SESE-96351 format. One record per residue (C-alpha): residue number from 1; residue in three letters; chain; z, x, y. Coordinates in Angstrom, 1 decimal, padded with zeros to 4 digits. Example, Ala and Ser with C-alpha at 12.3 -4.5 7.8 and 13.67 -1.06 7.14 Angstrom:
2
@num=1&residu=ALA&chaine=A&Z=007.8&X=012.3&Y=-004.5
@num=2&residu=SER&chaine=A&Z=007.1&X=013.7&Y=-001.1
//
This chain:
156
@num=1&residu=UNK&chaine=A&Z=088.8&X=098.4&Y=083.8
@num=2&residu=UNK&chaine=A&Z=090.7&X=101.5&Y=082.4
@num=3&residu=UNK&chaine=A&Z=089.2&X=103.9&Y=084.9
@num=4&residu=UNK&chaine=A&Z=090.2&X=101.6&Y=087.8
@num=5&residu=UNK&chaine=A&Z=093.8&X=101.4&Y=086.5
@num=6&residu=UNK&chaine=A&Z=093.8&X=105.1&Y=086.2
@num=7&residu=UNK&chaine=A&Z=092.7&X=105.6&Y=089.7
@num=8&residu=UNK&chaine=A&Z=095.3&X=103.0&Y=090.9
@num=9&residu=UNK&chaine=A&Z=098.1&X=105.0&Y=089.1
@num=10&residu=UNK&chaine=A&Z=096.8&X=108.1&Y=090.7
@num=11&residu=UNK&chaine=A&Z=096.7&X=106.9&Y=094.2
@num=12&residu=UNK&chaine=A&Z=100.1&X=105.4&Y=093.7
@num=13&residu=UNK&chaine=A&Z=101.4&X=108.7&Y=092.5
@num=14&residu=UNK&chaine=A&Z=099.9&X=110.5&Y=095.5
@num=15&residu=UNK&chaine=A&Z=101.7&X=107.8&Y=097.8
@num=16&residu=UNK&chaine=A&Z=104.9&X=108.3&Y=096.0
@num=17&residu=UNK&chaine=A&Z=104.8&X=112.0&Y=096.3
@num=18&residu=UNK&chaine=A&Z=104.2&X=111.7&Y=100.0
@num=19&residu=UNK&chaine=A&Z=107.1&X=109.3&Y=100.4
@num=20&residu=UNK&chaine=A&Z=109.5&X=111.6&Y=098.5
@num=21&residu=UNK&chaine=A&Z=108.5&X=114.8&Y=100.4
@num=22&residu=UNK&chaine=A&Z=108.6&X=113.5&Y=103.8
@num=23&residu=UNK&chaine=A&Z=111.8&X=113.5&Y=105.8
@num=24&residu=UNK&chaine=A&Z=113.2&X=110.0&Y=106.5
@num=25&residu=UNK&chaine=A&Z=112.8&X=110.6&Y=110.3
@num=26&residu=UNK&chaine=A&Z=109.1&X=111.6&Y=110.0
@num=27&residu=UNK&chaine=A&Z=108.4&X=108.6&Y=107.7
@num=28&residu=UNK&chaine=A&Z=109.2&X=106.3&Y=110.7
@num=29&residu=UNK&chaine=A&Z=107.8&X=108.4&Y=113.5
@num=30&residu=UNK&chaine=A&Z=104.7&X=107.1&Y=115.1
@num=31&residu=UNK&chaine=A&Z=102.5&X=110.0&Y=116.1
@num=32&residu=UNK&chaine=A&Z=100.4&X=110.1&Y=119.2
@num=33&residu=UNK&chaine=A&Z=097.1&X=108.2&Y=118.6
@num=34&residu=UNK&chaine=A&Z=098.5&X=105.9&Y=115.9
@num=35&residu=UNK&chaine=A&Z=099.9&X=102.4&Y=116.0
@num=36&residu=UNK&chaine=A&Z=102.0&X=102.7&Y=112.9
@num=37&residu=UNK&chaine=A&Z=103.7&X=105.3&Y=110.7
@num=38&residu=UNK&chaine=A&Z=103.8&X=106.9&Y=107.2
@num=39&residu=UNK&chaine=A&Z=106.3&X=104.3&Y=105.9
@num=40&residu=UNK&chaine=A&Z=104.4&X=101.3&Y=107.1
@num=41&residu=UNK&chaine=A&Z=101.2&X=102.5&Y=105.5
@num=42&residu=UNK&chaine=A&Z=102.8&X=103.1&Y=102.2
@num=43&residu=UNK&chaine=A&Z=104.8&X=099.6&Y=102.2
@num=44&residu=UNK&chaine=A&Z=101.6&X=098.0&Y=103.3
@num=45&residu=UNK&chaine=A&Z=099.8&X=099.0&Y=100.2
@num=46&residu=UNK&chaine=A&Z=102.4&X=097.3&Y=098.1
@num=47&residu=UNK&chaine=A&Z=102.3&X=094.2&Y=100.2
@num=48&residu=UNK&chaine=A&Z=098.6&X=094.0&Y=100.2
@num=49&residu=UNK&chaine=A&Z=098.3&X=094.6&Y=096.4
@num=50&residu=UNK&chaine=A&Z=100.3&X=091.5&Y=095.9
@num=51&residu=UNK&chaine=A&Z=098.3&X=089.4&Y=098.2
@num=52&residu=UNK&chaine=A&Z=095.0&X=090.5&Y=096.8
@num=53&residu=UNK&chaine=A&Z=096.0&X=090.1&Y=093.3
@num=54&residu=UNK&chaine=A&Z=098.7&X=087.5&Y=092.9
@num=55&residu=UNK&chaine=A&Z=098.4&X=085.3&Y=096.0
@num=56&residu=UNK&chaine=A&Z=094.5&X=084.9&Y=095.6
@num=57&residu=UNK&chaine=A&Z=094.9&X=084.2&Y=091.9
@num=58&residu=UNK&chaine=A&Z=097.6&X=081.5&Y=092.5
@num=59&residu=UNK&chaine=A&Z=100.3&X=083.4&Y=090.9
@num=60&residu=UNK&chaine=A&Z=103.9&X=084.2&Y=092.1
@num=61&residu=UNK&chaine=A&Z=104.5&X=087.5&Y=093.7
@num=62&residu=UNK&chaine=A&Z=106.0&X=090.1&Y=091.6
@num=63&residu=UNK&chaine=A&Z=108.1&X=091.5&Y=094.5
@num=64&residu=UNK&chaine=A&Z=110.5&X=089.9&Y=097.0
@num=65&residu=UNK&chaine=A&Z=108.6&X=088.2&Y=099.9
@num=66&residu=UNK&chaine=A&Z=110.5&X=090.4&Y=102.3
@num=67&residu=UNK&chaine=A&Z=108.1&X=093.2&Y=101.6
@num=68&residu=UNK&chaine=A&Z=105.0&X=091.0&Y=102.2
@num=69&residu=UNK&chaine=A&Z=106.3&X=089.5&Y=105.4
@num=70&residu=UNK&chaine=A&Z=107.4&X=092.8&Y=106.7
@num=71&residu=UNK&chaine=A&Z=104.3&X=094.9&Y=105.8
@num=72&residu=UNK&chaine=A&Z=101.4&X=092.6&Y=105.4
@num=73&residu=UNK&chaine=A&Z=098.3&X=093.0&Y=107.7
@num=74&residu=UNK&chaine=A&Z=099.2&X=092.5&Y=111.5
@num=75&residu=UNK&chaine=A&Z=102.8&X=093.4&Y=111.2
@num=76&residu=UNK&chaine=A&Z=104.5&X=096.1&Y=113.3
@num=77&residu=UNK&chaine=A&Z=106.0&X=099.3&Y=111.8
@num=78&residu=UNK&chaine=A&Z=109.8&X=099.2&Y=111.1
@num=79&residu=UNK&chaine=A&Z=111.3&X=102.1&Y=113.0
@num=80&residu=UNK&chaine=A&Z=114.8&X=101.8&Y=111.4
@num=81&residu=UNK&chaine=A&Z=114.5&X=102.2&Y=107.7
@num=82&residu=UNK&chaine=A&Z=117.6&X=102.6&Y=105.3
@num=83&residu=UNK&chaine=A&Z=117.7&X=105.1&Y=102.6
@num=84&residu=UNK&chaine=A&Z=118.0&X=102.2&Y=100.2
@num=85&residu=UNK&chaine=A&Z=114.8&X=100.7&Y=101.3
@num=86&residu=UNK&chaine=A&Z=113.0&X=104.1&Y=100.8
@num=87&residu=UNK&chaine=A&Z=114.4&X=104.1&Y=097.3
@num=88&residu=UNK&chaine=A&Z=113.2&X=100.5&Y=096.8
@num=89&residu=UNK&chaine=A&Z=109.8&X=101.4&Y=097.9
@num=90&residu=UNK&chaine=A&Z=109.6&X=104.3&Y=095.5
@num=91&residu=UNK&chaine=A&Z=110.5&X=102.0&Y=092.6
@num=92&residu=UNK&chaine=A&Z=108.0&X=099.3&Y=093.8
@num=93&residu=UNK&chaine=A&Z=105.1&X=101.9&Y=094.0
@num=94&residu=UNK&chaine=A&Z=105.4&X=102.7&Y=090.4
@num=95&residu=UNK&chaine=A&Z=106.5&X=099.3&Y=088.8
@num=96&residu=UNK&chaine=A&Z=103.9&X=097.1&Y=090.6
@num=97&residu=UNK&chaine=A&Z=101.2&X=099.3&Y=089.2
@num=98&residu=UNK&chaine=A&Z=102.6&X=099.0&Y=085.7
@num=99&residu=UNK&chaine=A&Z=103.2&X=095.2&Y=086.1
@num=100&residu=UNK&chaine=A&Z=099.5&X=094.7&Y=087.3
@num=101&residu=UNK&chaine=A&Z=098.3&X=096.3&Y=084.1
@num=102&residu=UNK&chaine=A&Z=100.5&X=094.2&Y=081.9
@num=103&residu=UNK&chaine=A&Z=099.5&X=091.0&Y=083.8
@num=104&residu=UNK&chaine=A&Z=095.8&X=091.9&Y=083.7
@num=105&residu=UNK&chaine=A&Z=096.0&X=092.5&Y=079.9
@num=106&residu=UNK&chaine=A&Z=097.8&X=089.1&Y=079.5
@num=107&residu=UNK&chaine=A&Z=095.1&X=087.4&Y=081.3
@num=108&residu=UNK&chaine=A&Z=097.3&X=086.4&Y=084.1
@num=109&residu=UNK&chaine=A&Z=094.5&X=086.3&Y=086.5
@num=110&residu=UNK&chaine=A&Z=092.2&X=083.7&Y=085.1
@num=111&residu=UNK&chaine=A&Z=091.7&X=081.9&Y=088.4
@num=112&residu=UNK&chaine=A&Z=090.9&X=083.7&Y=091.6
@num=113&residu=UNK&chaine=A&Z=090.2&X=082.3&Y=095.1
@num=114&residu=UNK&chaine=A&Z=087.2&X=084.1&Y=096.7
@num=115&residu=UNK&chaine=A&Z=088.0&X=086.1&Y=099.8
@num=116&residu=UNK&chaine=A&Z=086.2&X=088.1&Y=102.2
@num=117&residu=UNK&chaine=A&Z=088.1&X=091.3&Y=103.3
@num=118&residu=UNK&chaine=A&Z=088.2&X=092.5&Y=106.9
@num=119&residu=UNK&chaine=A&Z=086.4&X=095.5&Y=105.5
@num=120&residu=UNK&chaine=A&Z=083.5&X=093.1&Y=104.9
@num=121&residu=UNK&chaine=A&Z=083.5&X=093.0&Y=101.2
@num=122&residu=UNK&chaine=A&Z=083.6&X=089.7&Y=099.2
@num=123&residu=UNK&chaine=A&Z=086.2&X=089.6&Y=096.4
@num=124&residu=UNK&chaine=A&Z=085.1&X=087.0&Y=093.7
@num=125&residu=UNK&chaine=A&Z=087.4&X=087.7&Y=090.9
@num=126&residu=UNK&chaine=A&Z=090.5&X=090.0&Y=090.0
@num=127&residu=UNK&chaine=A&Z=088.3&X=092.9&Y=088.9
@num=128&residu=UNK&chaine=A&Z=086.7&X=092.9&Y=092.4
@num=129&residu=UNK&chaine=A&Z=090.2&X=092.8&Y=093.9
@num=130&residu=UNK&chaine=A&Z=091.4&X=095.7&Y=091.8
@num=131&residu=UNK&chaine=A&Z=088.5&X=097.9&Y=092.7
@num=132&residu=UNK&chaine=A&Z=088.9&X=097.1&Y=096.4
@num=133&residu=UNK&chaine=A&Z=092.6&X=097.5&Y=096.4
@num=134&residu=UNK&chaine=A&Z=092.1&X=101.0&Y=095.2
@num=135&residu=UNK&chaine=A&Z=089.9&X=101.8&Y=098.1
@num=136&residu=UNK&chaine=A&Z=092.4&X=100.1&Y=100.5
@num=137&residu=UNK&chaine=A&Z=095.3&X=102.1&Y=099.1
@num=138&residu=UNK&chaine=A&Z=093.2&X=105.3&Y=099.4
@num=139&residu=UNK&chaine=A&Z=092.4&X=104.6&Y=103.0
@num=140&residu=UNK&chaine=A&Z=096.1&X=104.1&Y=103.9
@num=141&residu=UNK&chaine=A&Z=097.0&X=107.3&Y=102.0
@num=142&residu=UNK&chaine=A&Z=094.5&X=109.1&Y=104.1
@num=143&residu=UNK&chaine=A&Z=096.0&X=107.6&Y=107.3
@num=144&residu=UNK&chaine=A&Z=099.5&X=108.5&Y=106.1
@num=145&residu=UNK&chaine=A&Z=098.4&X=112.1&Y=105.4
@num=146&residu=UNK&chaine=A&Z=096.8&X=112.3&Y=108.8
@num=147&residu=UNK&chaine=A&Z=100.1&X=111.1&Y=110.4
@num=148&residu=UNK&chaine=A&Z=102.1&X=113.7&Y=108.5
@num=149&residu=UNK&chaine=A&Z=099.8&X=116.4&Y=109.7
@num=150&residu=UNK&chaine=A&Z=100.1&X=115.1&Y=113.3
@num=151&residu=UNK&chaine=A&Z=104.0&X=114.9&Y=112.9
@num=152&residu=UNK&chaine=A&Z=104.2&X=118.4&Y=111.4
@num=153&residu=UNK&chaine=A&Z=102.0&X=119.8&Y=114.2
@num=154&residu=UNK&chaine=A&Z=104.3&X=118.3&Y=116.9
@num=155&residu=UNK&chaine=A&Z=107.3&X=119.9&Y=115.2
@num=156&residu=UNK&chaine=A&Z=105.9&X=123.4&Y=115.0
//
């Protein structure tokens, strides 16, 4: 699983760089043709990771439920995000990745409730969930990059 954890750290690093290098007003702008924004896509990855790994294994979330309730699948983007919330998301992007690795090494995920994703893949165990989560986070990174390009094109 080392490669999959390395991939997770890399996609999180990419998301963090995007979050840090995008103006706050651009993070919350919804470009034409999209139904969410950069900030929602990034926060959604953190919320979904908790659901796929912790909820489905019967373990407590490692983050405040606010993040899950506000950014899980089916939620609407927040258009008013405080600077402190952006800082919190920066912290969560890196810390939840580190905590996941520690929890995995400690055999924290011995139980797992099988789940079929909306993508059509069956997750049968934590290893499947980690691999799928990397794909999911990469997909949302791609959306967020497309949104940034659309916003930058609108500004220039």
